[in-house]
C-alpha positions as CSV (number, residue, x, y, z in Angstrom):
1,M,2.2,191.4,224.4
2,T,3.1,187.6,225.6
3,S,2.8,187.7,229.1
4,N,4.4,189.5,232.3
5,A,7.3,188.2,233.3
6,G,9.1,188.0,236.6
7,P,12.6,189.1,237.5
8,E,14.0,186.2,235.2
9,R,15.9,187.1,232.6
10,S,17.9,185.4,229.8
11,I,21.2,187.8,229.6
12,E,23.2,187.4,232.4
13,P,25.0,190.7,234.3
14,A,29.0,190.7,234.9
15,E,30.2,191.4,238.4
16,I,30.3,195.0,239.5
17,D,34.0,196.8,238.8
18,T,35.0,199.2,241.0
19,T,38.6,199.5,240.0
20,T,37.2,201.1,236.6
21,A,35.4,204.2,235.9
22,H,32.1,203.3,234.1
23,A,29.6,206.1,232.1
24,G,26.3,205.2,233.9
25,R,28.3,206.0,237.1
26,V,30.1,208.8,235.7
27,Y,26.9,210.4,234.7
28,D,25.0,209.3,238.1
29,Y,28.1,211.6,240.0
30,L,27.8,214.5,237.4
31,L,23.9,214.4,238.6
32,G,25.3,214.7,241.9
33,S,23.9,211.6,242.8
34,T,25.4,208.6,245.4
35,A,25.4,205.7,243.1
36,N,29.1,205.6,242.0
37,Y,32.4,204.9,243.6
38,E,35.5,207.1,244.0
39,V,37.2,205.7,240.8
40,D,34.4,207.6,238.6
41,R,34.3,210.7,240.7
42,A,38.4,211.1,239.9
43,A,37.5,210.3,236.1
44,A,35.0,212.7,236.3
45,E,37.1,215.5,237.9
46,R,40.4,214.6,236.1
47,A,38.5,214.6,232.6
48,Y,36.5,217.8,233.1
49,A,39.5,219.7,234.4
50,A,40.1,221.4,231.1
51,W,36.4,222.3,230.5
52,P,35.6,225.9,230.5
53,G,33.8,226.9,233.9
54,G,34.6,223.6,235.3
55,I,32.7,220.8,236.7
56,E,29.9,223.2,237.6
57,A,29.5,223.8,234.0
58,V,29.6,220.5,233.0
59,R,26.7,219.7,235.7
60,S,24.6,222.2,234.4
61,D,24.6,220.9,230.9
62,V,24.0,217.0,232.2
63,R,20.9,218.7,234.1
64,Q,20.2,220.1,230.8
65,H,20.4,216.6,229.2
66,R,18.0,215.1,231.7
67,A,15.7,218.0,231.0
68,A,15.6,217.2,227.4
69,L,14.9,213.6,228.0
70,G,11.5,214.4,230.1
71,R,10.4,216.7,227.0
72,V,11.2,214.4,224.8
73,V,8.7,212.0,226.6
74,R,6.5,214.1,227.5
75,F,5.9,214.7,223.6
76,L,5.9,211.3,222.9
77,A,3.3,210.3,225.5
78,R,1.0,213.6,225.4
79,D,1.5,214.6,221.7
80,A,2.0,211.4,219.4
81,G,0.1,209.1,221.8
82,I,2.8,206.5,222.8
83,T,2.1,204.6,225.9
84,Q,5.3,202.0,225.6
85,F,8.7,203.0,225.9
86,L,12.2,200.7,225.7
87,D,15.0,202.9,227.4
88,I,18.2,201.5,226.5
89,G,21.4,202.5,228.5
90,S,19.0,204.1,230.6
91,G,21.3,204.7,234.0
92,I,20.5,204.7,237.4
93,P,16.6,206.0,238.1
94,T,16.8,209.6,239.0
95,E,14.0,212.5,239.4
96,T,12.1,213.0,235.5
97,S,12.9,209.5,234.7
98,A,11.2,208.2,231.4
99,H,8.4,206.3,233.5
100,E,7.5,209.1,235.9
101,V,7.3,211.9,233.2
102,A,5.7,209.1,230.4
103,R,2.9,207.7,233.5
104,K,2.0,211.3,234.5
105,E,1.0,211.9,230.7
106,R,-0.3,208.6,230.2
107,P,-1.2,206.5,233.3
108,Q,-1.2,203.3,231.3
109,A,2.4,204.1,230.0
110,R,4.4,201.2,230.3
111,V,8.1,201.6,230.4
112,V,11.4,198.7,230.0
113,Y,14.6,200.2,231.1
114,V,17.9,198.5,229.8
115,D,21.2,198.9,230.8
116,R,24.0,196.4,231.3
117,D,26.1,198.1,234.4
118,P,24.7,195.7,237.5
119,V,25.2,198.7,239.4
120,V,22.6,200.5,237.9
121,L,20.2,197.4,237.9
122,A,20.9,196.9,241.5
123,H,20.0,200.8,242.2
124,A,17.0,200.2,239.7
125,R,15.2,197.5,241.8
126,Q,15.7,199.3,245.0
127,L,14.4,202.5,243.5
128,L,11.5,200.9,241.7
129,L,10.1,198.8,244.8
130,G,6.4,199.7,245.0
131,T,6.1,200.1,241.2
132,P,4.1,197.4,239.4
133,E,6.5,195.3,237.6
134,T,3.6,195.1,234.6
135,A,4.1,198.7,233.8
136,V,8.0,199.5,234.7
137,R,10.6,196.6,234.2
138,Y,14.4,197.0,234.6
139,V,15.8,194.4,232.3
140,Y,20.3,193.6,231.4
141,G,20.6,194.1,228.1
142,D,23.6,195.2,225.8
143,L,22.9,197.2,222.6
144,R,25.2,194.8,220.4
145,D,22.4,192.6,220.8
146,P,19.0,194.5,219.6
147,E,17.2,191.1,219.4
148,A,17.7,190.1,222.4
149,I,16.5,193.0,224.2
150,L,13.3,193.0,222.0
151,H,13.0,189.3,223.4
152,E,13.1,190.5,227.0
153,A,11.1,193.8,226.5
154,A,8.1,191.7,224.7
155,A,7.3,190.2,228.0
156,T,6.2,193.9,229.1
157,L,5.6,195.9,225.6
158,D,3.5,195.4,222.7
159,F,5.6,195.6,219.6
160,S,2.4,195.0,217.3
161,R,1.4,198.9,218.1
162,P,3.6,202.3,218.3
163,A,6.6,202.2,220.7
164,A,9.5,204.7,221.7
165,V,13.1,203.6,221.4
166,M,14.8,205.9,223.9
167,L,18.9,206.2,223.0
168,F,20.0,208.6,225.0
169,G,23.5,209.0,225.6
170,I,24.6,205.8,224.6
171,L,25.5,205.9,220.8
172,H,28.5,207.8,221.5
173,F,29.9,204.7,223.1
174,F,29.7,202.9,219.9
175,A,32.6,203.1,217.4
176,D,31.7,203.3,213.7
177,A,33.4,199.7,213.4
178,D,30.4,198.5,215.7
179,D,27.5,199.8,213.1
180,P,25.2,202.1,215.4
181,R,23.3,202.8,212.0
182,G,22.6,198.9,212.0
183,L,21.9,198.7,215.5
184,I,19.4,201.1,214.8
185,G,17.9,199.5,211.9
186,R,17.4,196.2,213.5
187,L,16.0,197.4,216.7
188,M,13.4,199.5,214.5
189,A,12.5,197.4,211.9
190,P,10.0,195.0,214.0
191,L,8.5,197.8,215.2
192,A,5.0,199.0,214.6
193,P,4.6,202.3,211.8
194,G,4.0,205.2,214.1
195,S,6.9,204.4,216.7
196,C,9.7,206.5,217.4
197,L,13.5,206.6,218.0
198,A,14.6,209.6,220.2
199,L,18.3,209.6,220.9
200,T,21.1,212.1,221.9
201,H,24.7,212.0,221.2
202,L,27.4,214.1,222.3
203,A,28.8,216.2,219.2
204,S,32.3,216.9,217.8
205,D,31.0,219.9,215.8
206,L,30.2,222.2,219.5
207,H,33.3,223.6,221.5
208,S,35.4,220.6,219.8
209,D,38.4,221.3,221.2
210,E,37.4,221.0,224.5
211,L,35.7,217.9,224.2
212,A,38.2,216.5,222.1
213,E,40.5,216.7,225.3
214,T,38.1,215.7,228.0
215,F,37.2,212.9,226.3
216,N,40.4,211.6,225.6
217,R,40.9,211.7,229.5
218,L,37.9,210.1,230.1
219,N,38.5,207.5,227.3
220,S,41.7,207.0,229.1
221,A,40.2,205.9,232.4
222,M,36.8,204.6,231.5
223,A,35.8,201.3,230.4
224,E,33.8,202.5,227.6
225,S,35.7,205.0,225.0
226,V,33.8,207.8,223.5
227,T,33.2,208.7,219.5
228,L,31.9,212.2,218.9
229,R,30.0,212.5,216.0
230,S,28.8,215.6,214.0
231,R,25.1,216.7,213.6
232,G,25.1,215.4,209.8
233,E,27.0,211.9,211.3
234,V,24.1,211.6,214.1
235,A,21.4,212.6,211.3
236,A,22.9,209.8,208.9
237,L,22.1,207.3,212.3
238,L,18.3,208.3,211.4
239,D,18.7,207.3,207.7
240,G,15.0,206.0,206.8
241,L,13.0,207.3,209.4
242,D,11.0,210.8,209.5
243,L,12.2,213.3,211.6
244,V,10.1,215.4,213.9
245,E,10.4,219.0,214.2
246,P,12.8,221.0,215.0
247,G,15.4,218.0,213.4
248,I,18.3,217.4,215.1
249,V,19.2,219.9,217.4
250,Q,21.3,221.2,220.5
251,A,19.5,219.1,223.6
252,A,19.3,222.4,225.3
253,R,16.8,223.3,222.4
254,W,15.0,220.9,221.4
255,R,11.1,222.3,222.0
256,S,12.2,224.3,224.7
257,D,10.6,227.2,226.8
258,P,12.0,229.9,225.7
259,E,13.7,230.8,229.0
260,T,16.1,228.2,227.4
261,A,16.1,228.3,224.0
262,A,19.2,229.8,224.3
263,A,20.8,227.9,226.0
264,E,24.2,225.5,224.4
265,S,24.4,222.3,225.0
266,Q,27.3,219.8,224.3
267,M,24.8,217.1,223.0
268,W,22.5,216.9,219.6
269,C,18.9,215.5,220.2
270,G,16.7,214.6,217.6
271,V,13.2,212.4,217.5
272,A,12.2,210.6,214.2
273,R,9.5,208.0,213.1
274,V,8.3,204.8,211.7
275,A,6.6,205.4,208.3
276,S,3.8,203.2,207.4
277,R,5.0,201.2,205.2
278,P,3.4,200.6,201.3
279,G,1.1,197.6,201.1
């Protein structure tokens, strides 16, 4: 680890755009929080009008996704022994954020959150007041530049030791032309053996007609556009890493308890580990 950096950063955020819906703020609205604008709420209501069960069914799925994040972080901290987390595309902090779960299991855990929405950063700074910056930081960054993210995070995380990279609900904002598999490779290549990558991804092969219509509507309203992928396509993003049991499954079913094991989800979820390198 290089040093405990202050709030300076080498990547400057853009101005807040309140005229176009943004994915992180739409997600915040679906969670029932308030860090969103009318444009985000309108986009969500319009997009999910065609969804079976309406927006309340969507909210249930979003809560399941959030619960899956908690289970994944708990597994990584408690069972895999990881104490360093890099959460990219983290969104606005809420209950059961990664640092709360990780530090409950491992009080020495360090977490760096990364997002490129200035609204997220502004709320994060307020919500993290009183949390030691040596343990939890929020930095501005874009997954399209993995090296810049790793450089920023290295002020808090020691990448010579195992770390966990969290890509929850972000890779479906990258088209095939963006080479998401290559971006993952660039993120994971410098990390120590035993490091893990955890991801969720919107599915093209679960309730496919409803999802396609929903995200056609959202794509027309949001600054970001969504690319749905099948279970096999999501698994291919993790090529070169060792999948952790139970492999790629619906997010609601990733190491869930018996009460939620049969729950449906519109997201694939998986965790994979960097194997020991020969020599």
